[in-house]
TISE-495092 format. One record per residue (C-alpha): residue number from 1; residue in one letter; y, z, x. Coordinates in Angstrom, 2 decimals. Example, Ala and Ser with C-alpha at 12.3 -4.5 7.8 and 13.67 -1.06 7.14 Angstrom:
2
(atom 1 'a' (-4.50 7.80 12.30))
(atom 2 's' (-1.06 7.14 13.67))
END
This chain:
191
(atom 1 'x' (3.47 2.68 -9.49))
(atom 2 'x' (0.91 3.99 -11.93))
(atom 3 'x' (3.39 6.43 -13.45))
(atom 4 'x' (6.05 3.72 -13.84))
(atom 5 'x' (3.47 1.58 -15.62))
(atom 6 'x' (2.59 4.51 -17.89))
(atom 7 'x' (6.16 5.60 -18.59))
(atom 8 'x' (8.00 2.30 -19.14))
(atom 9 'x' (7.29 -0.94 -20.95))
(atom 10 'x' (7.29 -2.90 -17.70))
(atom 11 'x' (4.77 -4.83 -15.70))
(atom 12 'x' (4.25 -3.29 -12.29))
(atom 13 'x' (3.00 -6.02 -9.99))
(atom 14 'x' (1.59 -4.93 -6.67))
(atom 15 'x' (2.63 -7.48 -4.03))
(atom 16 'x' (0.47 -6.65 -1.04))
(atom 17 'x' (1.78 -7.21 2.47))
(atom 18 'x' (0.27 -6.21 5.77))
(atom 19 'x' (1.47 -3.00 7.39))
(atom 20 'x' (4.24 -3.47 9.94))
(atom 21 'x' (1.94 -2.43 12.79))
(atom 22 'x' (-0.20 -5.50 12.06))
(atom 23 'x' (2.44 -8.05 11.04))
(atom 24 'x' (4.79 -7.07 13.88))
(atom 25 'x' (2.67 -5.28 16.54))
(atom 26 'x' (5.61 -5.05 18.95))
(atom 27 'x' (7.53 -2.97 16.41))
(atom 28 'x' (6.09 0.19 17.93))
(atom 29 'x' (6.85 -0.99 21.46))
(atom 30 'x' (7.85 1.25 24.34))
(atom 31 'x' (11.41 2.33 23.70))
(atom 32 'x' (10.93 2.24 19.93))
(atom 33 'x' (8.35 5.03 19.69))
(atom 34 'x' (10.63 7.19 17.57))
(atom 35 'x' (9.60 5.23 14.45))
(atom 36 'x' (5.91 6.00 14.94))
(atom 37 'x' (6.62 9.60 15.90))
(atom 38 'x' (8.84 10.08 12.85))
(atom 39 'x' (6.17 8.65 10.54))
(atom 40 'x' (3.64 11.04 12.06))
(atom 41 'x' (6.05 13.92 11.38))
(atom 42 'x' (7.23 12.85 7.94))
(atom 43 'x' (3.94 11.75 6.41))
(atom 44 'x' (2.35 15.23 6.13))
(atom 45 'x' (5.68 16.79 5.20))
(atom 46 'x' (6.25 14.31 2.37))
(atom 47 'x' (2.65 14.64 1.17))
(atom 48 'x' (2.93 18.43 1.11))
(atom 49 'x' (6.22 18.19 -0.79))
(atom 50 'x' (4.59 15.91 -3.39))
(atom 51 'x' (1.41 17.99 -3.57))
(atom 52 'x' (-0.73 15.14 -2.24))
(atom 53 'x' (-3.70 15.39 0.10))
(atom 54 'x' (-2.90 14.33 3.66))
(atom 55 'x' (-5.64 13.95 6.21))
(atom 56 'x' (-5.47 11.35 8.96))
(atom 57 'x' (-7.90 8.65 7.83))
(atom 58 'x' (-11.34 8.30 9.37))
(atom 59 'x' (-11.56 5.46 10.13))
(atom 60 'x' (-7.89 4.52 10.27))
(atom 61 'x' (-7.36 1.29 8.30))
(atom 62 'x' (-5.27 0.03 11.24))
(atom 63 'x' (-6.99 0.07 14.60))
(atom 64 'x' (-4.28 1.29 16.97))
(atom 65 'x' (-4.15 3.51 20.03))
(atom 66 'x' (-1.95 6.37 18.82))
(atom 67 'x' (-1.02 7.36 22.39))
(atom 68 'x' (0.18 3.95 23.59))
(atom 69 'x' (0.83 2.62 20.05))
(atom 70 'x' (-0.90 -0.62 21.04))
(atom 71 'x' (-2.37 -2.38 18.00))
(atom 72 'x' (-5.85 -3.81 18.51))
(atom 73 'x' (-6.36 -7.55 18.11))
(atom 74 'x' (-9.51 -6.90 16.09))
(atom 75 'x' (-8.68 -5.36 12.71))
(atom 76 'x' (-11.93 -4.88 10.76))
(atom 77 'x' (-10.41 -2.87 7.89))
(atom 78 'x' (-6.83 -3.74 6.99))
(atom 79 'x' (-7.29 -7.45 6.20))
(atom 80 'x' (-10.39 -6.68 4.11))
(atom 81 'x' (-8.62 -3.84 2.30))
(atom 82 'x' (-5.43 -5.86 1.73))
(atom 83 'x' (-7.36 -8.80 0.28))
(atom 84 'x' (-9.16 -6.43 -2.10))
(atom 85 'x' (-5.80 -5.03 -3.22))
(atom 86 'x' (-4.59 -8.58 -3.93))
(atom 87 'x' (-7.71 -9.22 -5.98))
(atom 88 'x' (-7.25 -5.92 -7.84))
(atom 89 'x' (-3.72 -7.02 -8.78))
(atom 90 'x' (-5.03 -10.40 -9.93))
(atom 91 'x' (-7.28 -8.43 -12.27))
(atom 92 'x' (-4.34 -6.37 -13.57))
(atom 93 'x' (-5.34 -3.17 -11.73))
(atom 94 'x' (-3.27 -3.31 -8.51))
(atom 95 'x' (-1.42 0.00 -8.93))
(atom 96 'x' (-4.60 1.78 -10.00))
(atom 97 'x' (-6.54 0.36 -7.05))
(atom 98 'x' (-3.81 1.48 -4.66))
(atom 99 'x' (-3.66 4.95 -6.16))
(atom 100 'x' (-7.39 5.69 -6.05))
(atom 101 'x' (-8.21 3.97 -2.77))
(atom 102 'x' (-5.20 5.51 -0.99))
(atom 103 'x' (-6.21 8.97 -2.17))
(atom 104 'x' (-9.65 8.38 -0.72))
(atom 105 'x' (-8.35 7.04 2.59))
(atom 106 'x' (-5.64 9.66 3.14))
(atom 107 'x' (-7.27 12.47 1.17))
(atom 108 'x' (-9.94 13.34 3.69))
(atom 109 'x' (-12.85 11.12 2.67))
(atom 110 'x' (-14.67 10.56 5.94))
(atom 111 'x' (-16.02 7.02 6.11))
(atom 112 'x' (-13.89 6.02 3.12))
(atom 113 'x' (-14.97 2.44 3.88))
(atom 114 'x' (-18.67 3.10 3.23))
(atom 115 'x' (-19.75 1.30 0.04))
(atom 116 'x' (-20.63 4.52 -1.74))
(atom 117 'x' (-17.21 6.08 -1.01))
(atom 118 'x' (-15.04 3.01 -1.51))
(atom 119 'x' (-17.11 2.05 -4.54))
(atom 120 'x' (-16.33 5.39 -6.16))
(atom 121 'x' (-12.57 4.93 -5.62))
(atom 122 'x' (-12.65 1.34 -6.83))
(atom 123 'x' (-14.63 2.34 -9.92))
(atom 124 'x' (-12.05 5.05 -10.69))
(atom 125 'x' (-9.48 2.23 -10.67))
(atom 126 'x' (-11.50 0.40 -13.32))
(atom 127 'x' (-12.94 -2.20 -10.96))
(atom 128 'x' (-16.24 -3.07 -9.32))
(atom 129 'x' (-16.50 -3.16 -5.51))
(atom 130 'x' (-19.16 -5.90 -5.40))
(atom 131 'x' (-17.05 -8.12 -7.68))
(atom 132 'x' (-13.95 -7.61 -5.50))
(atom 133 'x' (-15.87 -8.36 -2.31))
(atom 134 'x' (-17.38 -11.48 -3.84))
(atom 135 'x' (-13.95 -12.71 -4.96))
(atom 136 'x' (-12.31 -12.21 -1.56))
(atom 137 'x' (-15.12 -13.93 0.34))
(atom 138 'x' (-13.71 -17.39 -0.35))
(atom 139 'x' (-10.32 -16.77 -1.91))
(atom 140 'x' (-6.77 -17.53 -0.81))
(atom 141 'x' (-5.81 -13.87 -0.58))
(atom 142 'x' (-4.23 -14.10 2.88))
(atom 143 'x' (-1.97 -16.92 1.68))
(atom 144 'x' (-0.80 -14.69 -1.16))
(atom 145 'x' (-0.14 -11.87 1.30))
(atom 146 'x' (1.98 -14.24 3.40))
(atom 147 'x' (3.86 -15.33 0.26))
(atom 148 'x' (4.44 -11.69 -0.67))
(atom 149 'x' (5.93 -11.04 2.78))
(atom 150 'x' (8.39 -13.90 2.29))
(atom 151 'x' (9.32 -12.55 -1.16))
(atom 152 'x' (9.92 -9.08 0.33))
(atom 153 'x' (12.26 -10.52 2.95))
(atom 154 'x' (14.09 -12.53 0.25))
(atom 155 'x' (14.56 -9.31 -1.73))
(atom 156 'x' (16.68 -7.99 1.13))
(atom 157 'x' (14.20 -5.59 2.65))
(atom 158 'x' (11.33 -5.40 5.14))
(atom 159 'x' (9.59 -2.10 4.42))
(atom 160 'x' (7.17 -0.60 1.97))
(atom 161 'x' (7.16 0.58 -0.62))
(atom 162 'x' (9.96 -1.61 -1.94))
(atom 163 'x' (10.29 -1.97 -5.68))
(atom 164 'x' (12.34 -4.93 -6.93))
(atom 165 'x' (13.83 -4.91 -10.40))
(atom 166 'x' (15.90 -7.92 -11.48))
(atom 167 'x' (16.52 -8.82 -7.85))
(atom 168 'x' (17.62 -5.32 -6.82))
(atom 169 'x' (15.48 -3.65 -4.11))
(atom 170 'x' (14.64 0.06 -4.13))
(atom 171 'x' (13.08 1.05 -0.80))
(atom 172 'x' (10.96 4.14 -0.28))
(atom 173 'x' (9.24 6.74 -2.39))
(atom 174 'x' (12.47 8.67 -2.47))
(atom 175 'x' (14.08 5.82 -4.44))
(atom 176 'x' (11.64 5.82 -7.35))
(atom 177 'x' (13.89 8.22 -9.28))
(atom 178 'x' (16.78 5.83 -8.69))
(atom 179 'x' (14.64 2.96 -9.99))
(atom 180 'x' (13.78 5.03 -13.08))
(atom 181 'x' (17.50 5.61 -13.62))
(atom 182 'x' (18.12 1.85 -13.35))
(atom 183 'x' (15.32 1.01 -15.80))
(atom 184 'x' (16.75 3.47 -18.32))
(atom 185 'x' (20.31 2.24 -17.76))
(atom 186 'x' (19.15 -1.36 -18.34))
(atom 187 'x' (17.56 -0.35 -21.64))
(atom 188 'x' (13.93 -0.69 -20.62))
(atom 189 'x' (11.95 1.09 -23.33))
(atom 190 'x' (9.78 4.05 -22.52))
(atom 191 'x' (6.23 4.24 -23.78))
END
């Protein structure tokens, strides 16, 4: 997202939705475990291929038993984190927030959620943690997340990351090159 924003004269709007494990907890039900197992296989492989850090987060933003795949009813991190991402986008820094915070979460920062750790990642994104937390305390961020989910479904997809350009969905990191091709083909200027 950040690179698209840097390379093309386009607005890249982060439209935060909840992870599928939270919005559809039965998705990883018995009999459908292959999705979770494949993600556990593919995630480190894809990260290694891209030269990205890849350490299972501690704590995991989604509270879920990885043996039974049961998602906990109490989710102390993902709603908080998702609302902050919405607020970051409202401030024009959604892709940057996602980049820096994700690298902290999945890059091996133990207790990434501690104010000193998360604050460092948020600051690297050009934002202030205290300001984000203050803004999400009484905002309508969950309504926006619900609206984003509806927009994703209307785009013709259900998964993330999905990029939508002029109504055309591009699902998955492996489709970013295809999106770049489309932007160029449609005459979108490069920076």
